[in-house]
C-alpha positions as CSV (number, residue, x, y, z in Angstrom):
1,M,10.8,-6.2,-8.4
2,N,7.5,-4.7,-9.4
3,I,4.3,-5.0,-7.6
4,A,0.8,-4.1,-7.5
5,I,-1.0,-2.7,-4.5
6,I,-4.8,-3.2,-4.0
7,P,-6.3,-1.9,-1.5
8,A,-9.8,-3.8,-0.5
9,R,-11.6,-3.9,2.7
10,G,-14.7,-5.6,3.0
11,G,-17.1,-2.7,4.7
12,S,-18.3,-0.8,1.8
13,K,-21.2,0.9,3.0
14,R,-23.0,2.9,-0.4
15,I,-22.3,-0.4,-2.2
16,P,-22.2,-3.1,-0.5
17,R,-19.5,-5.6,-1.2
18,K,-18.2,-3.2,-3.4
19,N,-14.9,-4.4,-4.2
20,I,-16.3,-8.3,-5.3
21,K,-19.6,-6.9,-7.0
22,L,-20.4,-8.4,-10.1
23,F,-19.4,-5.9,-13.2
24,D,-19.6,-7.0,-16.9
25,G,-19.9,-10.9,-15.2
26,K,-17.1,-10.7,-12.6
27,P,-16.3,-9.1,-9.6
28,I,-15.0,-5.7,-10.5
29,I,-11.5,-6.7,-8.5
30,A,-10.9,-9.1,-10.9
31,H,-11.0,-6.8,-13.9
32,V,-7.8,-4.9,-12.0
33,I,-6.1,-7.8,-11.4
34,E,-6.4,-9.0,-14.6
35,R,-5.0,-5.5,-16.0
36,A,-2.1,-5.8,-13.4
37,F,-0.8,-9.0,-15.3
38,E,-1.6,-7.7,-18.8
39,S,0.5,-4.8,-18.4
40,G,3.5,-6.8,-18.5
41,C,5.6,-4.7,-15.7
42,I,4.2,-6.2,-12.6
43,D,5.5,-9.1,-11.2
44,R,2.8,-9.8,-7.9
45,V,-0.4,-8.6,-7.5
46,I,-0.5,-7.8,-3.7
47,V,-4.4,-7.5,-2.0
48,S,-4.8,-5.8,0.9
49,T,-7.7,-6.6,2.6
50,D,-9.5,-7.4,6.3
51,D,-12.3,-9.7,4.3
52,N,-11.9,-13.5,3.9
53,E,-14.4,-13.5,0.8
54,I,-12.7,-10.5,-1.3
55,A,-9.3,-12.7,-0.3
56,E,-10.3,-16.0,-1.6
57,I,-11.7,-14.1,-5.1
58,A,-8.3,-12.4,-5.2
59,K,-6.5,-15.4,-5.1
60,C,-8.7,-16.6,-7.3
61,Y,-7.6,-14.7,-10.4
62,G,-3.9,-14.6,-9.5
63,A,-3.5,-12.1,-6.9
64,E,-1.8,-13.0,-3.5
65,V,-2.8,-12.1,0.1
66,P,0.0,-12.8,2.4
67,F,-1.2,-10.8,5.2
68,F,-4.7,-9.6,6.4
69,R,-5.3,-5.8,7.0
70,P,-5.4,-5.2,11.2
71,A,-8.5,-3.8,12.2
72,E,-7.3,-0.2,13.0
73,L,-6.9,0.1,9.1
74,S,-10.0,-0.9,7.9
75,D,-12.7,1.4,8.9
76,D,-13.6,4.3,7.2
77,F,-11.1,7.1,8.4
78,A,-7.6,4.8,7.3
79,T,-6.1,6.5,4.7
80,T,-5.0,4.7,1.4
81,G,-1.5,6.2,2.7
82,V,-1.4,4.3,5.6
83,V,-2.7,1.1,4.1
84,I,0.0,1.1,1.5
85,S,2.8,2.5,4.5
86,H,1.6,-0.8,6.1
87,A,1.8,-3.6,2.9
88,L,5.1,-2.2,2.1
89,N,6.4,-2.1,5.3
90,W,4.9,-5.7,5.9
91,L,6.4,-6.7,2.6
92,I,10.1,-5.5,3.7
93,E,10.5,-6.9,6.7
94,N,8.7,-10.6,6.0
95,D,9.3,-11.1,1.9
96,D,11.5,-8.7,-0.4
97,K,11.4,-4.9,-0.6
98,P,9.9,-3.9,-4.1
99,E,11.7,-1.5,-6.4
100,Y,8.3,0.0,-7.3
101,A,5.0,-0.5,-6.2
102,C,1.6,0.6,-7.9
103,V,-1.3,1.1,-6.2
104,M,-4.3,0.5,-8.2
105,Y,-8.2,0.6,-6.8
106,A,-10.3,-2.3,-7.1
107,T,-13.2,-0.4,-8.4
108,A,-11.3,0.9,-11.3
109,P,-12.2,-1.6,-14.6
110,F,-11.4,1.4,-16.8
111,I,-7.3,1.0,-16.1
112,R,-5.6,0.5,-19.5
113,A,-2.4,-2.3,-19.5
114,E,-0.6,-0.1,-21.4
115,A,-1.3,2.8,-19.5
116,L,0.1,1.2,-16.7
117,S,3.3,0.3,-18.4
118,E,3.9,3.4,-20.1
119,A,3.2,5.4,-16.8
120,L,6.5,3.3,-15.2
121,T,8.4,3.6,-18.6
122,I,7.8,7.6,-17.6
123,L,8.8,7.4,-14.2
124,K,11.9,5.3,-14.9
125,Q,13.0,7.8,-17.6
126,N,12.6,10.5,-14.7
127,P,14.8,9.4,-12.1
128,Q,14.5,12.6,-9.7
129,K,10.2,12.1,-9.7
130,K,9.0,9.9,-7.0
131,F,5.3,8.9,-8.4
132,C,3.4,8.9,-11.6
133,F,-0.5,8.6,-11.8
134,G,-3.7,9.2,-13.9
135,V,-5.0,12.5,-14.2
136,T,-7.9,13.5,-16.1
137,E,-9.5,17.2,-17.1
138,F,-12.3,18.6,-15.3
139,P,-15.3,18.2,-17.6
140,S,-16.3,22.1,-17.1
141,P,-14.1,24.8,-16.0
142,I,-13.6,25.2,-12.6
143,Q,-13.2,29.2,-12.9
144,R,-16.9,29.3,-13.5
145,A,-17.8,26.9,-10.7
146,F,-20.8,27.8,-8.0
147,K,-22.4,26.9,-5.1
148,I,-25.6,26.8,-3.4
149,N,-25.8,28.8,-0.1
150,L,-27.8,28.3,2.8
151,A,-30.3,30.6,1.8
152,G,-30.4,28.5,-1.8
153,D,-29.0,31.0,-3.9
154,I,-26.3,30.9,-6.5
155,E,-22.6,32.1,-5.5
156,M,-20.1,32.0,-8.2
157,F,-16.2,31.0,-6.5
158,Q,-15.0,33.1,-8.7
159,P,-17.5,35.6,-10.1
160,E,-14.8,37.7,-11.9
161,H,-14.9,34.8,-14.6
162,F,-18.5,34.6,-15.4
163,S,-18.3,36.5,-18.6
164,S,-14.8,34.7,-19.5
165,R,-14.8,32.1,-22.4
166,S,-14.2,28.7,-21.6
167,Q,-11.3,28.4,-24.2
168,D,-9.4,31.3,-22.4
169,L,-9.6,29.5,-19.2
170,E,-6.8,27.4,-17.7
171,K,-7.1,23.7,-17.9
172,A,-7.7,21.8,-14.2
173,Y,-7.1,18.4,-13.8
174,H,-7.9,16.1,-11.0
175,D,-6.9,12.6,-9.4
176,A,-8.7,9.7,-11.9
177,G,-8.8,7.2,-8.9
178,Q,-7.1,4.5,-11.1
179,F,-3.5,3.7,-10.6
180,Y,-0.5,5.2,-9.2
181,W,3.1,4.0,-9.5
182,G,5.9,5.1,-7.0
183,S,9.4,3.9,-6.1
184,T,9.1,2.0,-2.8
185,D,11.2,4.6,-0.8
186,G,9.1,7.3,-2.3
187,F,5.5,6.0,-0.9
188,L,7.4,5.7,2.3
189,D,8.8,9.0,2.5
190,S,7.0,11.3,0.4
191,Q,4.7,14.3,2.2
192,G,2.1,13.8,-0.8
193,M,1.2,13.3,-4.1
194,F,-0.2,16.0,-5.2
195,S,2.9,17.9,-5.6
196,S,6.3,18.5,-7.8
197,D,7.1,14.6,-6.7
198,S,4.8,13.9,-9.0
199,I,4.4,13.4,-13.1
200,P,1.0,13.3,-14.5
201,Y,-0.3,11.0,-16.9
202,P,-3.4,12.4,-18.6
203,L,-6.0,10.1,-19.3
204,P,-9.2,10.5,-21.7
205,I,-12.4,11.9,-20.0
206,H,-14.3,9.1,-21.1
207,Q,-12.1,6.3,-19.6
208,V,-12.7,7.9,-16.1
209,Q,-15.4,7.0,-13.4
210,D,-15.2,7.1,-10.2
211,I,-17.5,4.5,-8.5
212,D,-18.8,5.5,-5.1
213,T,-22.8,5.1,-4.8
214,P,-25.2,3.3,-7.0
215,D,-25.5,6.1,-9.7
216,D,-22.0,6.1,-10.3
217,W,-21.9,2.1,-10.7
218,L,-24.9,2.4,-13.3
219,R,-23.2,4.8,-15.1
220,A,-19.8,2.9,-14.8
221,E,-21.3,-0.4,-16.2
222,A,-23.1,2.0,-19.3
223,M,-19.3,3.5,-20.3
224,F,-18.0,-0.1,-19.9
225,R,-20.6,-1.3,-22.2
226,A,-20.1,1.3,-24.7
227,M,-16.8,1.4,-24.7
228,K,-16.5,-2.6,-25.3
229,E,-19.1,-2.3,-28.1
230,S,-16.7,0.5,-29.7
231,C,-14.1,-2.2,-30.1
232,V,-16.3,-4.9,-32.1
């Protein structure tokens, strides 16, 4: 059995009720639930939440809410890792142990069903690995990044690359913040996903947008509209 786990607590502060805020006409979590089922490789979608409204909306779109997340795992400091461990341990003790789990963020409407199925296939073809998750390139070379210090001056992190051509610099990637496939044992036993335990699944930059602030939300809506229009 393969499952999806969607962490979706009710206490978002920067974007109130973020996980069920309307995005392109439906609660944003609905897009994620639908992509999970469309992938054809996920048998059940489990939503881990502490919120009754989120639970009811999730169930309307076919997800299950077999438990409510305890308060100590629902504050700003609870990590995704402990939330997923709680969900998997609950399933093992009360239901059935899945073979693979896919963690999907509720505010990731750009997830593609094809990416979910392809990433799982890649993971199964590499049994020595524990995870496969979406990554994308930084839009600019990180070697030429700089900071603004307390005096208001610019300081490069790697000044030796001030004159380096961007095409000569090594590409750098970051977590796309969309989905994370892993074996159940991998999630429960691994010391970290950003390691040799994982396989990267590259995603194009135009299909990736973190949604943490109101500005992020507006940008995501514009990107989503543009993607829909380009497919017409």
